[in-house]
NUFI-803079 format. One record per residue: residue number from 1; residue in one letter; chain; x, y, z of N, C-alpha, C in turn. Coordinates in pm, 1 decimal, decimal comma. Each point is the difference from the previous one (the first is absolute). Example, Ala and Ser with C-alpha at 12.3 -4.5 7.8 and 13.67 -1.06 7.14 Angstrom:
REM residues 2
 seq type mol       nX       nY       nZ      caX      caY      caZ       cX       cY       cZ
   1    a   A   1319,0   -569,0    780,0    -89,0    119,0      0,0     90,0    120,0      0,0
   2    s   A    -35,0    105,0    -72,0     82,0    119,0      6,0    -77,0    109,0     73,0
//
This chain:
REM residues 108
 seq type mol       nX       nY       nZ      caX      caY      caZ       cX       cY       cZ
   1    m   A  -4934,2  -2365,4 -13995,0     62,1    127,9    -24,4    148,5    -15,1     17,5
   2    k   A     76,1     46,7   -101,0    140,9     -7,2     11,2     45,3    101,9     98,1
   3    t   A    103,5    -31,6     69,1     56,8     98,9     88,7    151,9     14,3    -26,5
   4    y   A     52,8    108,4     24,8    141,1     25,9    -11,2     60,3    -19,7    139,9
   5    l   A     94,4    -80,4      5,8     65,4    -28,4    130,1    141,4     57,0     10,6
   6    l   A     25,8     72,8    100,5    132,8     45,3     34,0     46,9    -88,8    114,8
   7    v   A     93,5    -80,2    -20,7     43,3    -92,1    109,6    133,8     51,1     54,2
   8    l   A      2,8     10,0    132,3    120,2     42,1     63,1     54,1   -116,6     79,6
   9    i   A    130,0     -8,6      1,1     59,9    -95,4     93,5     88,9     77,3     91,0
  10    a   A    -30,5     -4,2    122,5     71,7     75,7    105,5     57,5    -94,3    103,7
  11    i   A    119,6     26,5     40,3     57,5    -78,1    110,7    -28,8     76,4    128,0
  12    l   A    -75,4    -65,4     82,8    -41,5     64,3    129,3     74,6    -60,9    113,7
  13    s   A     67,9     82,3     72,2     68,7    -53,1    122,0    -84,6     49,1    117,8
  14    l   A    -68,1    -91,6     59,8    -86,3     29,2    109,8     68,4    -29,8    135,1
  15    s   A    -18,8     88,7     97,8     68,3    -15,2    124,0    -41,8   -132,1     74,2
  16    s   A   -120,2    -49,1    -24,5    -45,7   -119,4     65,7     43,4   -128,1    -69,9
  17    v   A     67,3     18,1   -117,5     44,3   -118,9    -77,6    150,3      2,5      0,5
  18    t   A     61,0   -116,5     23,2    140,4     -2,9     13,6     67,2     -2,1   -135,7
  19    t   A    -61,2    -39,2   -102,9     57,4      4,8   -136,0    -88,6     83,0    -89,3
  20    a   A     53,9     62,7    -97,8    -78,2     79,3    -96,1    -82,5    -90,8    -83,4
  21    s   A   -125,2     39,0    -26,7    -89,2    -83,4    -82,4    -43,6     84,4   -116,9
  22    a   A    -29,4    -68,8   -109,3    -45,5     76,5   -122,2   -146,5      0,4      2,8
  23    a   A    -55,8    109,6    -47,3   -145,6     15,9     -4,0    -34,0     51,6   -140,9
  24    d   A    -94,7    -65,3    -67,4    -47,8     49,8   -125,9   -120,5     96,5     32,8
  25    m   A      8,0    116,2    -56,6   -108,3     97,4     24,3    -54,7     26,0   -142,7
  26    c   A   -125,1      0,1    -11,5    -61,5     21,5   -128,6    -97,2    113,7      4,8
  27    v   A     11,2     89,9    -91,0    -95,5    110,1    -13,0    -81,1    -21,0   -127,8
  28    t   A   -127,2    -13,3     10,4    -84,0    -16,6   -111,7    -61,9    133,3    -47,9
  29    v   A     27,3     29,8   -124,2    -53,4    125,0    -52,8   -104,7    -38,8   -107,5
  30    p   A   -119,8     54,5     11,4   -100,3    -40,1   -104,7     47,5     38,8   -142,5
  31    s   A    -23,1    -86,5    -89,0     51,6     14,2   -139,7    -48,0    134,0    -63,9
  32    g   A   -108,1     53,2     46,0    -53,0    127,2    -57,6     86,6    118,3     36,4
  33    v   A     84,4    -12,0     98,6     79,4    113,2     43,9    149,7    -38,4      5,3
  34    a   A     33,2   -117,3    -40,7    138,0    -52,5      9,0     96,8     87,9    -74,1
  35    q   A    -30,7     41,8   -125,2     93,6     80,6    -74,1     15,1    141,8     68,4
  36    e   A   -117,5     46,0     47,9      1,6    130,4     70,1     90,5     -0,1    124,6
  37    v   A     -5,9   -116,3     73,9     89,7    -10,9    118,4    146,5     -3,4    -40,7
  38    v   A     30,7    -74,1   -105,9    138,6     -2,5    -48,9     41,2    138,4    -46,1
  39    d   A    -87,2     67,5    -76,4     36,2    133,3    -45,8     17,6     99,1    119,2
  40    a   A    -83,5    -17,3    103,7     13,4     87,3    117,0    134,0    -18,9     65,0
  41    f   A     42,0   -123,2     22,1    137,4    -21,3     55,2    103,9     57,6    -84,6
  42    a   A    -13,5    -16,5   -134,2    100,2     51,2    -95,0      7,0    153,0      8,4
  43    n   A   -116,4     58,6     16,9     -6,1    150,4      2,9     52,6     53,3    133,9
  44    v   A    -45,6    -60,7    110,2     39,1     52,5    131,5    154,3    -24,1     22,9
  45    y   A     49,1   -111,2    -43,5    143,8    -34,0     21,0     85,2     28,7   -120,9
  46    h   A    -50,4     75,3    -96,8     79,4     50,3   -110,6     62,6   -101,7    -91,7
  47    y   A    -73,0    -99,7    -39,8     46,3    -98,6   -100,2     29,8     73,7   -123,6
  48    q   A    112,3    -50,2    -65,2     45,6     59,4   -129,6     -2,4   -112,9   -103,4
  49    d   A    -64,5     31,8   -112,9     -0,6    -96,9   -110,4    138,0    -11,0    -66,3
  50    q   A     68,4    104,4     -1,0    138,8     10,5    -50,2     97,3     29,5    112,9
  51    i   A    109,8    -70,5     -0,6    104,0     26,2    105,2    137,6     16,2    -67,4
  52    d   A     88,2     64,7     65,8    136,5     18,9    -49,1     72,7   -136,9      6,6
  53    d   A     71,2    -31,5   -113,3     68,7   -124,6      2,8    141,3     10,6     62,4
  54    g   A     28,0    115,2     58,1    131,0      6,7     63,5     97,2     78,9    -85,0
  55    t   A    -27,2     14,1   -127,1     93,0     73,2    -89,9    -65,6    130,2    -51,6
  56    g   A   -111,6     34,1     60,8    -70,7    121,8    -40,5   -112,3    -29,3   -109,2
  57    n   A     -8,5   -119,0    -40,0    -98,3    -38,6   -107,7   -125,2    -53,0     77,0
  58    m   A   -117,0     25,7    -52,3   -120,8    -49,4     56,7    -36,1   -132,8    -59,9
  59    m   A    -57,7    -84,3     83,3    -43,7   -134,2    -39,5   -130,7    -34,7     63,3
  60    p   A    -74,1    -98,5    -52,2   -127,3    -35,1     66,4     31,7    -61,5    140,9
  61    n   A    -85,6     36,0     94,2     20,2    -54,8    132,8    -25,2   -148,7     -0,3
  62    p   A     99,6    -81,5     45,9    -20,2   -145,9      1,9   -102,2    -46,5    105,1
  63    q   A    -34,2     89,2     94,1    -99,8    -35,4     98,5   -132,7     55,3    -42,7
  64    s   A    -96,9    -90,7    -10,2   -130,6     41,9    -40,6    -72,6     81,2    107,0
  65    k   A   -104,8     71,3    -30,8    -71,2     76,8     97,6    -53,3    -92,0    115,4
  66    a   A    -47,9   -115,6    -38,5    -51,1    -95,7     95,5    105,9    -49,8     93,4
  67    q   A    121,4    -27,8    -53,0    105,3    -39,9     87,0     48,3    106,3     89,9
  68    f   A     -4,3    126,2    -52,4     36,5    113,3     78,5    -96,0     23,4    114,1
  69    a   A   -131,3    -12,7    -27,9   -103,5     10,8    101,5     12,4   -104,8    110,2
  70    k   A     27,1   -120,5    -44,2     22,3   -106,1     96,7    119,4     26,5     92,6
  71    a   A    111,6     43,7    -63,5    122,6     27,2     74,8    -29,2    115,9    103,2
  72    k   A    -80,4    102,9    -38,8    -26,6    107,9     93,2    -89,8    -46,5    112,6
  73    l   A    -93,2    -92,1    -29,2    -90,5    -50,2    104,0     82,7    -84,9     98,6
  74    v   A     93,2    -77,7    -54,3     84,5    -82,8     94,9     82,5     93,0     86,3
  75    q   A     57,4    108,1    -62,6     75,4     94,3     74,7    -75,6     68,4    110,6
  76    f   A   -125,0     31,5    -32,8    -92,3     64,5     93,8    -15,5    -87,4    120,3
  77    v   A    -21,5   -130,3    -20,5    -19,5    -97,7    110,1    127,8     -0,7     86,0
  78    k   A    111,5    -11,6    -61,4    122,8     -2,2     70,0     23,7    130,8     86,9
  79    d   A    -34,8    116,7    -68,2     19,2    128,2     69,5    -92,8      6,3    123,2
  80    v   A   -124,5    -45,4     -8,8    -92,9      4,7    110,5     54,4    -94,5    112,9
  81    f   A     50,8   -111,6    -40,0     50,7    -97,6    100,1    114,5     63,4     77,4
  82    v   A     97,2     61,5    -73,3    117,4     64,2     61,7    -42,0    119,7     84,2
  83    a   A    -93,9     76,7    -42,5    -45,1    114,5     71,7    -66,1    -38,7    136,1
  84    n   A    -73,6   -108,8     -5,8    -60,4    -50,7    120,8    104,1    -51,4     96,2
  85    r   A    103,2    -68,8    -52,1    103,6    -50,2     87,4     70,1    115,7     61,3
  86    m   A     34,3    111,2    -76,6     63,3    116,0     50,8    -82,7     70,3    106,4
  87    a   A   -131,5      4,5    -20,3    -83,3     59,5    101,2      2,0    -75,5    130,7
  88    s   A      0,7   -133,5    -14,8     11,4    -84,9    120,1    127,8     24,7     77,7
  89    i   A    110,2     15,0    -73,7    131,9     24,2     64,6     -3,2    137,6     67,6
  90    e   A    -61,7    100,7    -63,5     -3,3    129,9     59,8    -84,0     -6,2    134,0
  91    t   A   -109,0    -76,6     -2,9    -81,4    -12,5    121,9     81,6    -69,0    106,2
  92    e   A     72,2   -106,1    -30,9     80,3    -72,0     95,7    109,9     93,3     54,2
  93    k   A     59,8     76,9    -88,5    107,9     93,4     40,4    -52,8    105,8    102,0
  94    e   A   -115,8     53,1    -30,7    -61,8     96,5     95,9    -23,5    -63,4    132,9
  95    q   A    -45,1   -126,2      7,6    -29,0    -67,5    123,6    128,9    -25,3     82,1
  96    v   A    110,9    -39,8    -72,4    128,2    -21,2     65,5     48,3    136,7     58,6
  97    l   A     -9,2    104,8    -77,6     42,9    130,0     49,3    -80,4     40,1    126,3
  98    n   A   -132,7    -12,7     -9,1    -86,3     36,4    115,2     35,1    -86,4    121,8
  99    d   A     22,8   -131,6    -18,7     34,8    -81,5    110,6    134,9     33,0     62,5
 100    a   A     97,6     40,3    -83,4    128,0     43,4     49,6    -10,8    127,7     77,1
 101    k   A    -79,6     93,8    -51,2    -19,8    125,9     73,4    -65,4    -24,4    133,3
 102    a   A   -105,3    -82,3     -0,3    -69,3    -34,7    123,2     94,6    -64,7    104,8
 103    a   A     88,0    -88,5    -50,3     96,6    -70,7     94,4     83,8    100,7     67,8
 104    f   A     36,6    105,0    -60,1     89,3     99,8     61,8    -71,9    124,9     53,1
 105    a   A   -129,9     -0,2      0,3    -77,1    109,2     53,9     33,0     21,6    146,7
 106    g   A     33,4    120,7     38,9     33,4     27,9    131,7    145,3    -25,6     39,4
 107    a   A     79,2    -61,5    -89,0    137,4    -25,4     29,4     81,9    131,6     -9,6
 108    q   A    101,3     11,2     78,2     79,7    120,1     -4,4    110,3    -12,4   -105,4
//
């Protein structure tokens, strides 16, 4: 059975690793729904078949729907990674604040 593969390459910086390492992540979509998945990304993220060429004239979009879907999927992975990092920072910030308040509890 043929499958449609969306391959992402993401640079992951892990706190336990001193250097960034590359990781290939592969999403396998069954061929029976591959075009529907591409179309879904195109629809949800507002892919345009025609784009403005910068002078007000419309031209065919040089990025295919499949390329667009892949780019959106890669961006989603990056956004989740950043959101997780930001949540970790917020948790650490709250702990530092609570520790500072506790250190001065009862002080005049």
